[in-house]
C-alpha positions as CSV (number, residue, x, y, z in Angstrom):
1,X,-5.8,3.3,-15.1
2,X,-9.3,3.8,-13.8
3,X,-8.2,2.2,-10.5
4,X,-5.3,4.6,-10.2
5,X,-7.6,7.5,-10.9
6,X,-10.0,6.3,-8.3
7,X,-7.1,6.0,-5.8
8,X,-5.8,9.5,-6.6
9,X,-9.4,10.8,-6.2
10,X,-10.0,9.0,-2.9
11,X,-6.6,9.4,-1.3
12,X,-7.9,12.3,0.8
13,X,-10.8,10.3,2.2
14,X,-9.8,6.6,2.7
15,X,-13.1,5.9,4.5
16,X,-14.9,5.8,1.2
17,X,-12.9,2.8,0.2
18,X,-13.9,0.9,3.4
19,X,-17.5,1.8,2.8
20,X,-17.4,0.6,-0.8
21,X,-15.7,-2.7,0.4
22,X,-18.5,-3.2,2.9
23,X,-21.1,-2.6,0.1
24,X,-19.3,-5.0,-2.2
25,X,-19.1,-7.7,0.5
26,X,-22.9,-7.4,1.0
27,X,-23.5,-7.6,-2.7
28,X,-21.3,-10.7,-2.9
29,X,-23.2,-12.3,-0.1
30,X,-26.5,-11.5,-1.8
31,X,-25.3,-12.9,-5.1
32,X,-24.1,-16.0,-3.4
33,X,-27.5,-16.5,-1.8
34,X,-29.2,-15.9,-5.2
35,X,-26.8,-18.5,-6.8
36,X,-27.7,-21.0,-4.1
37,X,-31.4,-20.4,-4.6
38,X,-31.0,-20.8,-8.4
39,X,-29.1,-24.1,-7.8
40,X,-31.8,-25.4,-5.5
41,X,-34.5,-24.4,-8.1
42,X,-32.5,-26.1,-10.8
43,X,-32.4,-29.3,-8.7
44,X,-36.1,-29.1,-8.2
45,X,-36.7,-28.7,-11.9
46,X,-34.4,-31.6,-12.6
47,X,-36.4,-33.7,-10.3
48,X,-39.6,-32.6,-12.0
49,X,-38.1,-33.5,-15.4
50,X,-37.3,-36.9,-14.1
51,X,-40.9,-37.3,-13.0
52,X,-42.1,-36.1,-16.4
53,X,-39.8,-38.6,-18.1
54,X,-41.3,-41.4,-16.0
55,X,-44.8,-40.3,-16.8
56,X,-43.9,-40.2,-20.5
57,X,-42.6,-43.7,-20.2
58,X,-45.9,-44.9,-18.7
59,X,-47.8,-43.0,-21.3
60,X,-45.8,-44.6,-24.1
61,X,-46.5,-48.0,-22.5
62,X,-50.2,-47.2,-22.4
63,X,-50.0,-46.0,-26.0
64,X,-48.4,-49.3,-27.0
65,X,-51.1,-51.2,-25.1
66,X,-53.8,-49.1,-26.8
67,X,-52.4,-49.8,-30.2
68,X,-52.3,-53.4,-29.5
69,X,-55.9,-53.2,-28.3
70,X,-56.7,-51.3,-31.5
71,X,-55.1,-54.1,-33.5
72,X,-57.1,-56.6,-31.6
73,X,-60.3,-54.7,-32.2
74,X,-59.6,-54.5,-35.8
75,X,-58.9,-58.2,-35.9
76,X,-62.2,-58.8,-34.1
77,X,-64.0,-56.5,-36.5
78,X,-62.5,-58.3,-39.4
79,X,-63.4,-61.6,-37.9
80,X,-67.0,-60.4,-37.3
81,X,-67.2,-59.2,-40.9
82,X,-65.9,-62.5,-42.1
83,X,-68.5,-64.3,-40.0
84,X,-71.2,-62.0,-41.3
85,X,-70.0,-62.6,-44.9
86,X,-69.9,-66.3,-44.2
87,X,-73.4,-66.3,-42.7
88,X,-74.7,-64.2,-45.6
89,X,-73.1,-66.5,-48.1
90,X,-74.3,-69.5,-46.3
91,X,-77.8,-68.1,-46.2
92,X,-77.8,-67.3,-49.9
93,X,-76.6,-70.7,-50.7
94,X,-79.1,-72.2,-48.4
95,X,-81.9,-70.2,-50.0
96,X,-80.7,-71.3,-53.5
97,X,-80.8,-74.9,-52.3
98,X,-84.2,-74.5,-50.7
99,X,-85.5,-72.7,-53.8
100,X,-84.3,-75.5,-55.9
101,X,-85.5,-78.0,-53.3
102,X,-88.6,-76.1,-52.4
103,X,-87.5,-75.0,-48.8
104,X,-84.5,-73.3,-46.7
105,X,-83.3,-71.2,-43.6
106,X,-83.0,-67.4,-43.8
107,X,-81.0,-64.8,-41.6
108,X,-83.0,-62.0,-40.1
109,X,-81.9,-58.4,-40.5
110,X,-81.9,-57.8,-36.8
111,X,-79.2,-60.3,-36.2
112,X,-77.2,-58.8,-39.1
113,X,-77.5,-55.3,-37.6
114,X,-76.5,-56.6,-34.1
115,X,-73.3,-58.1,-35.5
116,X,-72.5,-54.9,-37.4
117,X,-73.1,-52.7,-34.3
118,X,-70.8,-54.9,-32.2
119,X,-68.0,-54.6,-34.7
120,X,-68.4,-50.8,-34.9
121,X,-68.4,-50.5,-31.0
122,X,-65.3,-52.5,-30.7
123,X,-63.6,-50.4,-33.4
124,X,-64.8,-47.2,-31.7
125,X,-63.6,-48.2,-28.2
126,X,-60.2,-49.1,-29.6
127,X,-59.9,-45.8,-31.4
128,X,-60.9,-43.9,-28.2
129,X,-58.3,-45.7,-26.2
130,X,-55.7,-45.0,-28.7
131,X,-56.7,-41.3,-28.8
132,X,-56.6,-41.0,-25.0
133,X,-53.1,-42.6,-24.9
134,X,-51.9,-40.2,-27.6
135,X,-53.3,-37.2,-25.6
136,X,-51.5,-38.4,-22.5
137,X,-48.3,-38.8,-24.5
138,X,-48.7,-35.2,-25.9
139,X,-49.4,-33.8,-22.4
140,X,-46.3,-35.6,-21.1
141,X,-44.2,-34.1,-24.0
142,X,-45.6,-30.6,-23.3
143,X,-44.8,-30.9,-19.6
144,X,-41.3,-32.2,-20.5
145,X,-40.6,-29.3,-22.8
146,X,-41.9,-26.9,-20.3
147,X,-39.7,-28.4,-17.6
148,X,-36.7,-28.3,-19.9
149,X,-37.4,-24.7,-20.7
150,X,-37.6,-23.8,-17.0
151,X,-34.4,-25.8,-16.4
152,X,-32.7,-23.8,-19.2
153,X,-33.9,-20.5,-17.7
154,X,-32.6,-21.6,-14.3
155,X,-29.2,-22.5,-15.8
156,X,-29.1,-19.1,-17.5
157,X,-29.9,-17.4,-14.2
158,X,-27.2,-19.4,-12.5
159,X,-24.7,-18.3,-15.1
160,X,-25.7,-14.7,-14.7
161,X,-25.3,-15.0,-10.9
162,X,-21.9,-16.5,-11.4
163,X,-20.9,-13.7,-13.7
164,X,-22.2,-11.1,-11.3
165,X,-20.4,-12.8,-8.4
166,X,-17.1,-12.9,-10.4
167,X,-17.6,-9.2,-11.2
168,X,-18.3,-8.4,-7.5
169,X,-15.2,-10.4,-6.5
170,X,-13.1,-8.5,-9.0
171,X,-14.4,-5.2,-7.7
172,X,-13.7,-6.3,-4.1
173,X,-10.1,-7.3,-5.1
174,X,-9.6,-4.0,-6.8
175,X,-10.9,-2.2,-3.7
176,X,-8.6,-4.2,-1.5
177,X,-5.7,-3.3,-3.8
178,X,-6.7,0.3,-3.5
179,X,-6.9,0.0,0.3
180,X,-3.4,-1.5,0.4
181,X,-2.1,1.2,-1.9
182,X,-3.6,3.9,0.4
183,X,-2.2,2.2,3.5
184,X,1.2,2.0,1.8
185,X,1.1,5.7,0.9
186,X,0.1,6.6,4.5
187,X,2.9,4.4,5.9
188,X,5.4,6.0,3.6
189,X,4.2,9.5,4.5
190,X,4.5,8.7,8.2
191,X,8.0,7.2,7.8
192,X,9.1,10.2,5.7
193,X,7.7,12.7,8.2
194,X,9.4,10.8,11.1
195,X,12.7,10.7,9.2
196,X,12.4,14.5,8.5
197,X,11.6,15.1,12.2
198,X,14.7,13.0,13.3
199,X,16.9,14.7,10.7
200,X,15.8,18.1,11.9
201,X,16.4,17.0,15.5
202,X,19.9,15.7,14.7
203,X,21.0,18.7,12.6
204,X,24.0,20.9,14.0
205,X,21.9,24.0,13.9
206,X,19.2,22.3,16.1
207,X,21.9,20.9,18.4
208,X,23.5,24.4,18.8
209,X,20.2,25.9,19.5
210,X,19.4,23.2,22.1
211,X,22.8,23.6,23.7
212,X,22.4,27.4,23.8
213,X,19.0,26.9,25.4
214,X,20.5,24.5,28.0
215,X,23.3,27.0,28.7
216,X,20.8,29.8,29.1
217,X,18.6,27.6,31.4
218,X,21.7,26.6,33.5
219,X,22.8,30.2,33.8
220,X,19.3,31.2,34.8
221,X,19.3,28.4,37.4
222,X,22.7,29.5,38.8
223,X,21.5,33.1,39.0
224,X,18.3,32.1,40.8
225,X,20.3,29.9,43.2
226,X,22.7,32.7,43.9
227,X,19.8,35.1,44.5
228,X,18.1,32.7,46.8
229,X,21.3,31.8,48.8
230,X,22.1,34.1,51.7
231,X,25.4,36.0,51.5
232,X,28.4,34.5,53.3
233,X,30.1,36.6,55.9
234,X,33.7,37.6,55.4
235,X,36.5,36.0,57.4
236,X,38.9,38.0,59.5
237,X,42.7,37.7,59.5
238,X,42.7,35.9,62.8
239,X,40.3,33.2,61.5
240,X,42.4,32.7,58.4
241,X,45.6,32.3,60.4
242,X,44.0,29.9,62.8
243,X,42.7,27.8,59.9
244,X,46.2,27.6,58.4
245,X,47.9,26.8,61.7
246,X,45.4,24.3,63.1
247,X,44.5,22.6,59.8
248,X,41.1,21.2,58.9
249,X,41.0,18.8,61.8
250,X,42.3,21.0,64.5
251,X,40.2,24.0,63.6
252,X,37.2,24.4,65.9
253,X,34.2,24.8,63.6
254,X,32.1,26.1,66.4
255,X,34.2,29.3,66.4
256,X,32.3,30.4,63.3
257,X,28.7,29.2,62.8
258,X,27.1,29.6,59.4
259,X,23.6,29.5,60.8
260,X,24.1,32.4,63.1
261,X,26.5,34.3,61.0
262,X,28.2,35.8,64.0
263,X,32.0,36.4,63.8
264,X,33.8,35.9,67.2
265,X,36.8,38.0,68.1
266,X,40.0,36.0,68.6
267,X,43.2,37.6,69.7
268,X,46.7,36.9,68.4
269,X,47.9,35.6,71.8
270,X,45.2,32.9,71.8
271,X,46.3,31.8,68.3
272,X,50.0,31.6,69.5
273,X,49.0,29.6,72.6
274,X,46.9,27.3,70.6
275,X,49.8,26.6,68.1
276,X,52.2,26.0,71.0
277,X,49.9,23.4,72.6
278,X,49.6,21.6,69.3
279,X,53.4,21.6,68.9
280,X,54.0,20.1,72.3
281,X,51.4,17.4,71.7
282,X,53.1,16.5,68.5
283,X,56.6,16.2,70.2
284,X,55.2,14.0,72.9
285,X,53.6,11.6,70.4
286,X,56.9,11.3,68.5
287,X,58.8,10.5,71.7
288,X,56.3,7.7,72.5
289,X,56.7,6.2,69.1
290,X,60.6,6.3,69.3
291,X,60.5,4.6,72.7
292,X,58.4,1.8,71.4
293,X,60.8,1.3,68.5
294,X,63.8,1.1,70.8
295,X,62.1,-1.5,73.0
296,X,61.2,-3.6,70.0
297,X,64.8,-3.5,68.7
298,X,66.3,-4.6,72.1
299,X,63.8,-7.5,72.3
300,X,64.6,-8.7,68.8
301,X,68.4,-8.5,69.5
302,X,68.1,-10.6,72.7
303,X,66.1,-13.2,70.9
304,X,68.6,-13.4,68.1
305,X,71.5,-13.8,70.6
306,X,69.7,-16.6,72.4
307,X,69.1,-18.5,69.2
308,X,72.8,-18.2,68.2
309,X,73.9,-19.5,71.6
310,X,71.6,-22.5,71.4
311,X,72.9,-23.4,67.9
312,X,76.5,-23.1,69.1
313,X,75.8,-25.5,72.1
314,X,74.3,-28.0,69.8
315,X,77.3,-28.0,67.5
316,X,79.7,-28.4,70.4
317,X,77.7,-31.4,71.7
318,X,77.9,-33.1,68.3
């Protein structure tokens, strides 16, 4: 419904749709670039996480080694204490024997303190090593958790970019549908207007008006031609009789010239003499034609008689 309302609102100005489509395409390109950047950042964070995991593994190995060293130091301390106790016990027993016997060997306090200090130093060094290893493990855990957090943030950003991209694509698709709808409306309007124009042009009223206009223009042209054409001169009775007697071929057109417009004077005697001459020429032509026909008939008759005589002679010879 909102799309239809927008189409009805923007039907008068389709250029807004094209501007909005351009804006949406730019937004889509920007969102795609942001998504690509987020993907690259996520890949970098994943690589950092792998490095942190490797450092955690090394720290764990170091911690294990430190614990083993601590165990060894404790064992050495226990051994030193056992030796001290053995020496003390051996000295006390030796003193008892010497006291009973009247002589013996004693252990000085300096040697005793040296042995105790060595045992304490070994214990302290092992503890320091273990603490350093634990600190490294804690730092690796902290960096891993931070990398995991950054990776989660990057994933959330990628999801947001995808959602924004889908929304922009949906808006672009809606704008394209609106564009197609506007184009369809314009095409229908053009076709309807053209159909109306053709129907108006083919209506009987329009045809009668056009025919009336053509007749008026033709009549106007005829009137203008008649006004432009010079008036023809009238024919006399002698010219009319000469045209009827002589015919179209025998009539001398030079007698009356349209260009000059002069009417020559012809008498009735000239017309009669001219008709008599034409009659005599016609009689002479007919006589020539009849003479030729007679000659042709005689020639054909002589040829026919000659053929009959030849055929008769051939029969008699046989």
